[in-house]
Structure formats: C-alpha cells, structure tokens
N, C-alpha and C positions, 0 to 999 in steps of 0.2 A: 493489675486489678483495678476493675472500675470504682469510682467514687462517686460519692455525689457531689453535685457542683451548686454555686449559686443561679437561682433560675430555674433547677428543676423540679421535678412533681414526684415528690418519694412517698414510699407507704412505711408508717409505722406499724408493726402487727406483734401482736403480744402471744405470746405460747398458748393463749385457751382460744386466738384465732380474731379478737378484736382488732377493727381495720381503723385506721386515721389516715387522711391524706394530708401532706404539707405540702406546699410552695415555697420552697427555699429560699428564705431572702438576709441579708444581713443586716446584724443588730435585732431580728426578731426574735419572739418567745410563741412556741405553742403550748397551750394550755390542755389539759385534758382533767377529768376526775380524778385522776392518780397523781397530777402535780403537772410540773411544768419542765420542757425541753427546750434549752437553749439551741435556737438555729444556726447558731456557730456551732456547737458541739456537731451537727452530725454535716456541715459542709465542710467536703475534703474526705470525710471519714467512706470506708468503703462498705460497699451494701453487705448485708450481712452482720453487723456488728451489732452487739446490743448497746442502745443507747438507754441512761436513767433520769427518770425524773427527780425533782429536790424530794420525791415523797420515797425513794428506792424501789419504784415500780420499773419493771424493766420490758423495755418496746426492742423490737428488733428492726433495722434501717434495712429496707427492701427499693428494688425497683416495680413498680406495679404491671400485674401482668394485665393483657387485656380481659380476662376474667373479673379482674378486680376491678378494673375499670366500668366496665358492663353493670356488676353487681352496686358498684355506688352510684349509677347514672343517676340523674334529675331529669325525672319524668313526668312528664302530664297527659300520659296516655299509658295503658298497659304494653310492655316492651315485648318483643321477642325474647324466649327465655334461652340463656346459654344450652338448653338442653336440645334445643331446635335447633338452635345456631351451628352445635356439631354437625348434625344433621346436615344442614343448608349448604354449609362449607364445603362438604367431601360431596354429596349429591351434585351440586354446582361445579365440581371440578375448582375450586379458585384457589389460583396460585401465582405467584406473582409475573405479572406482565398483564394477565387477565381484565377483560373490558367488561363490566357487568352493569347493568340497568335493575335498580329497586325502586316500587311503586306501592306504597307511599313511604314515607320517612318517618313519621311518628317522632320518637325523641331523639331517634338516632342511633337505638343499639345497633340494628343490622348494620348500618353503615359503619359505622368502627369496626367491628369484624371483617366486612368485607374488606373494608380499606386497608385495613390489617394484613389480608389475605395474599392482597395483589399487590400489595407494596414492593419495590420502589417504584417500579415503573408501569403499573395496572392503572387502572380508572374506573372509578365508581361513579355513574349517573343515579341521582335521587330528586325522583319528581315525588312532588307534594303541592295540593293544592291552598293548605292553609298557612299565610306568612308567619302566624303566630307560632307552629311546629316547625316550619324550617329555621326560626330563629332561635327555638331551644335546641333542635339537632344541631347547629352549627357550632353552638356554643360548649355542646358537650363534645365535639368532636375535635373543635378547636382543643380543648383542656386535655385531649388524651394525647396532641399531636399527631394527628392524624388527615386534617384537613388538604395536606398538600395532593391527593391525588381523589378526590371529592370534588364534584359538580352537580351543586344544589340548580333545581327545575323547580321555580312555582309554574306549573302546567296541569292541564287537566288531560289527563292522558287518552280519554274520549276524542282529544282531538288528534293523538298517534305521538309517538316518539320522534323526537327529533335525534336520536343518534339510533345506528343502525348498522348491521353486520355484527354483533355482541356477540360477546360468546356464553352469556349467562342472562335470564331476566327472573325477577322475583318478585312476585304478586300478592303484597300485603293488604288488600282492598276489600270494601264491602260485598261487592258482586263482583268476582274475578269475571268470572264467563263473559260478562261484557264486554271485556279488553282482550280476549283471545286474538280477533284480526290485528289488532294494534301489536302485541306479541311477535306473532306471526310474522310481520314487517320487521320489525327489528331485531330478530333474530336470525343470526345466521344459520346456515345449513350446516346440521348436526351439534348446534348449540341447547344450552340445556333449560329448561323449562320450570319452575318451583313456586308454590302458592302456598301459603297458609289461612286456614278457614277454622273457624270456631265448630260448626255443626256437622252431621251426617251430610244431610238434606243438600246443603251448600256442596259438598263433594258430588252426590248424584248427579246435581246440576251442571257441574263443572265436567264432569265426565261425558255425559253426553254431547257436551261443546266440544269437547277434545276430541270424539270420536268422529267428528266432522272435518278435522284439520289434520296438519301434517303431522302427526305425533304420535311416536312408537315408545314401547318399554315406560308404559304409565305406571306408576306404584304410589300406592296410598298407605302410610302409615302414620302412627301415633308413637311417641317415647314419654315414659311415667320414669320417676327421678325417686331414689328413697337412699337415703344416708343412713350412715351406721353409726352410734356413738363408739368413739375412740378408745375404749376403755379397757386392757387386754382381761380384766379379773369378770367381767359382764356386758361384752359385745353383743349389742343386739340393735335390732333398727331403731331410728329416731320416732318420737311417736307420730309426727305427724310427715307426710310426704307428698314432694311435688306431681301432683297427679294428673290429669287431661288438661292442657293446656292450650291446644289444638290440633289439628290435624294437616299434615303434610302429604302435597301432592308432587311428584316429579315427575317430566315426560324429555323426550328427546326431540328435538325438530330435526324431518327429514327434509330431503326435497318433492319435488311435483310426483308422485304417485303417477306410475305407468298408465293411461289407457288401456282397457280393453282393445284386444289387437281382431282382426277380421282377414287378418293373412291367410290368401286360399291356401297356401303349399301346409298350413296348421291343419286344415280340415281336410287335404287332400294323402296327406303322410301314411302311410298305413301303417296299421297297429300288428305289431312282430305279434302278442298274443293270440291272433286271429289265424297266422300262418302253420302251416305244417312243420314239424320238426326237421324233417330234412332240408327245408329250404333256411334253417337259420347255422346250418352246418358252415 
C-alpha cells in the first residue's frame, strides 16, 4: 500500500472538500484554522488514512492529482481551465511518448497537464517571450514534479519554432493567425493543431487563415461547466457556474494538396453515360 514519505508533496482533504498541500519534513508542523497536524504523523502513513488535528478536526491524507495541482496553481495570468484542458488533451491525442509544442507558457497550467499526459518518455516544448512568466511556470511545474519532460524556450515564435515534426502544437497567444506558417513548419504531417481564443471575431480571422493552409477536419467548440450541490435530499445546481472562458479550435495538418491535373487522358476518356446501352453489355 503506497505511503507518504519525507519530501513528498501530499494533500490534506476534508470531507467538505477543503484542500491543503503539505511538503513533508521530519519534525515540522502544519497549522490550519482547525488545529495543528504533526508531519511525523503523516510520514509513513498510507494514503487515504484520516489524520486528526489537535482540535479533533479530521482530514484525509491523499496523493495530489493533476487536477488538484492545477486548481492550486500559483498564477499571474488567467490559466486555461480544466474543462478546456480535458478537450485539449483528447483532441491533440496526448499520450506517453508524444512530442508537443505550446505557445505561450503563461503560468504553466497547460504545461503541467501536457507533461503529465506524455510522460515518461514524451516531451513538451513550451515557448514564451516573457522571462517573468517562465520563472513562475518553471516553479509551478517543478512543484508538481513534472519538469523532467518539459523544455522551456524563451523565444518570439514569429522567428519560427526550434522543434520540428512534432505530434501536436497548441497556440494560446493574442493573434494566433499570425503564426500559422510557423505552426505548419513545426508540425508533422497528420499532426494536431489546437488554438484557444476568447472572442468569436478571432475565430473568424483564424478560420480564414487556416482555409489557405494544409488543414482539414476543423472544429470550433466551447465548453460550459455546471456543478451540482451534492446533497441527496435537495440535489440542484450550484448558484454559479463556469461559463464562457474561451473558444477552442482544432484541426489536422495534411501533406501538400495535389495540384489540378491537365492529363490529356482525363480529357479524352469516354463518358459512359453518353454511350448506347448495347455498348455497355
């Protein structure tokens, strides 16, 4: 049975869903508004075990999920929400061993989710022009122990990507249509393109640009999320919901489109519909 060890990052979860993250160190104490928990009481304890504060408040010792890490992320910009991340991971076909580019990095939420999906032998190449954002993202990815498969690149993608023949590429930038040629150069044929933008007029411009490129199977979608109060006697929606947070666009890159042919054989081929029925027997 897995147990918490010194140096592990663990989650203390209350029955009501309150969450606290703790980095376990011998002899330390964790203070909450509901009392104190000794780190030594958690070190060596199996995950799922209840731990009790000195005020008799019960928490449960858990291994943090990637969703837990994302929701607790330190952010200096708006992050991509988990409701979009789920679609992104599926639509980009993220699985172990995949190589994927993202631009830009932001606070590193999508970086973490991509790294988690492609590990242990895949790679995430995260491009960002702002060094202060890269610093935050690096710290967030390291805290979640996902940095092994991530390469951060401080670079203006207008100059092109340094990585090529990748399986997927995701653009989360202000004017993504400006970087479609660079994306085409970086993506392998058959690869997946994903884009996130906040407004419909951006989608229209993007569609016009993609129509001139080697892309098929274009999809535009929006995800809405509504939680329910988990009370058996009065199950109903929560008073607020996570509504519009952006539009997602996905497409597949194909090889060079065939040029129109001037083959004389095509022009002189007989039209079977114009021949007498007896000639077709």
